[in-house]
FIMAR-681499 format. One line per field, with one value per residue (C-alpha): z, y, x; chain. Coordinates in Angstrom, 1 decimal, always signed. Layout:
# FIMAR-681499
w = c(Z,...)
v = c(Y,...)
u = c(X,...)
cadena = c(A,...)
***
This chain:
# FIMAR-681499
w = c(-99.5,-103.1,-103.5,-105.4,-108.5,-112.1,-112.9,-110.2,-110.6,-114.2,-116.0,-118.6,-121.3,-120.4,-121.0,-124.4,-123.8,-120.8,-120.1,-116.8,-116.1,-117.9,-118.8,-121.4,-120.5,-121.9,-119.5,-117.7,-117.7,-121.4,-122.6,-126.2,-128.2,-128.3,-125.0,-123.3,-120.6,-120.1,-116.7,-114.8,-112.9,-109.8,-107.4,-107.8,-107.9,-109.8,-112.9,-110.9,-108.8,-111.6,-111.8,-115.2,-116.6,-115.9,-117.6,-120.8,-120.7,-120.3,-123.1,-125.5,-124.7,-125.2,-128.5,-129.7,-128.7,-130.1,-133.4,-133.5,-132.2,-134.5,-137.6,-136.2,-135.7,-138.5,-136.3,-137.0,-133.8,-130.0,-127.2,-124.3,-120.8,-117.2,-114.6,-111.3,-109.5,-108.8,-109.4,-107.4,-109.7,-112.4,-116.0,-119.2,-121.0,-124.8,-126.4,-130.3,-132.5,-135.6,-138.8,-138.3,-134.6,-133.4,-132.1,-128.3,-127.4,-127.5,-125.2,-122.6,-122.5,-122.5,-120.4,-123.2,-122.0,-124.2,-122.3,-124.6,-127.8,-128.2,-129.4,-126.6,-128.5,-129.7,-126.6,-125.9,-129.6,-130.0,-127.1,-128.6,-131.9,-130.3,-128.4,-131.4,-133.2,-130.2,-130.5,-128.6,-125.2)
v = c(+7.1,+6.7,+5.0,+7.2,+5.5,+6.4,+6.0,+8.4,+10.8,+10.5,+12.4,+14.8,+13.2,+9.7,+10.7,+9.5,+10.4,+11.0,+12.0,+12.2,+8.6,+6.9,+7.5,+6.1,+6.1,+4.8,+2.1,+2.9,-0.6,-1.2,-4.7,-3.3,-0.1,+0.9,-0.9,+1.3,+1.0,+2.2,+2.7,+3.7,+6.9,+5.3,+3.7,+0.1,-2.9,-5.5,-5.4,-6.6,-3.4,-0.9,+0.8,+0.1,+3.6,+3.6,+0.1,+1.5,+4.6,+2.4,-0.1,+2.7,+4.4,+1.1,+0.6,+4.2,+4.3,+0.9,+2.0,+5.1,+3.7,+0.8,+3.2,+5.1,+2.1,-0.1,-3.1,-6.0,-6.1,-5.7,-8.2,-6.9,-8.0,-7.1,-8.7,-6.6,-8.3,-5.0,-1.9,-2.3,+0.1,-1.7,-1.2,-3.1,-3.5,-3.0,-4.8,-4.3,-7.3,-6.6,-8.6,-10.1,-11.1,-14.6,-15.0,-14.4,-16.9,-19.9,-18.2,-17.2,-20.4,-22.6,-23.1,-21.4,-17.9,-14.8,-12.6,-11.9,-12.8,-9.4,-6.3,-3.8,-1.2,+2.1,+2.2,+6.1,+7.0,+5.3,+7.1,+10.5,+9.4,+8.5,+11.7,+13.8,+12.0,+12.5,+16.2,+16.1,+15.4)
u = c(+85.3,+86.4,+89.8,+92.2,+93.6,+94.6,+90.7,+89.4,+92.3,+93.6,+96.3,+94.9,+97.0,+95.5,+91.9,+90.7,+87.0,+84.6,+81.1,+79.1,+79.0,+81.9,+85.7,+88.0,+91.7,+94.9,+95.9,+99.2,+100.4,+99.5,+100.4,+100.7,+100.1,+96.6,+95.6,+93.0,+90.3,+86.7,+85.4,+82.2,+82.7,+81.0,+83.3,+82.1,+84.3,+82.0,+80.0,+77.0,+77.2,+77.0,+73.6,+71.9,+72.1,+75.9,+76.4,+74.7,+77.0,+80.2,+78.9,+78.2,+81.5,+83.4,+81.9,+82.4,+86.1,+86.8,+85.4,+87.4,+90.7,+90.2,+90.1,+93.1,+95.2,+93.7,+93.3,+91.1,+89.2,+89.6,+89.7,+87.5,+88.2,+87.5,+89.9,+89.6,+92.5,+94.5,+92.3,+89.2,+87.2,+85.3,+86.5,+86.9,+90.2,+90.2,+93.3,+93.6,+94.2,+96.2,+96.2,+99.8,+99.4,+98.3,+94.8,+94.9,+92.3,+94.6,+97.0,+94.4,+92.6,+95.7,+98.9,+101.1,+100.4,+100.9,+103.4,+106.4,+104.6,+102.9,+104.9,+105.0,+106.8,+105.3,+102.9,+103.6,+103.5,+100.4,+99.0,+99.8,+98.3,+95.0,+94.9,+95.4,+92.6,+90.1,+89.7,+86.3,+87.8)
cadena = c(A,A,A,A,A,A,A,A,A,A,A,A,A,A,A,A,A,A,A,A,A,A,A,A,A,A,A,A,A,A,A,A,A,A,A,A,A,A,A,A,A,A,A,A,A,A,A,A,A,A,A,A,A,A,A,A,A,A,A,A,A,A,A,A,A,A,A,A,A,A,A,A,A,A,A,A,A,A,A,A,A,A,A,A,A,A,A,A,A,A,A,A,A,A,A,A,A,A,A,A,A,A,A,A,A,A,A,A,A,A,A,A,A,A,A,A,A,A,A,A,A,A,A,A,A,A,A,A,A,A,A,A,A,A,A,A,A)
***
């Protein structure tokens, strides 16, 4: 039986894009404005368990949503991560990197950490902006 989560039972306003095999959602615990996830619709926990056709669908959606959100937010790029410590449904996180922000790599791969250094304001406003620009939900 599938575990009920924000991925399997999303709120309409959190859906950025979806198709038969994958879904892009605003992350409910966003670390900053523009943070979203892309998940496979199958209830699998690990990347190695995703059927190949669904992995292709997730990857293609991740790329498309990054391109479109990147244009909407005018960000430099996205950091992509998959953690899986809390939500046992495989998904990628996409976290935008803006021009005036420090690079995240040194914070992830050192003891300094990055919590508190990233602006977390405007998360809700950014969510609404992205939804307005995705008219093909």
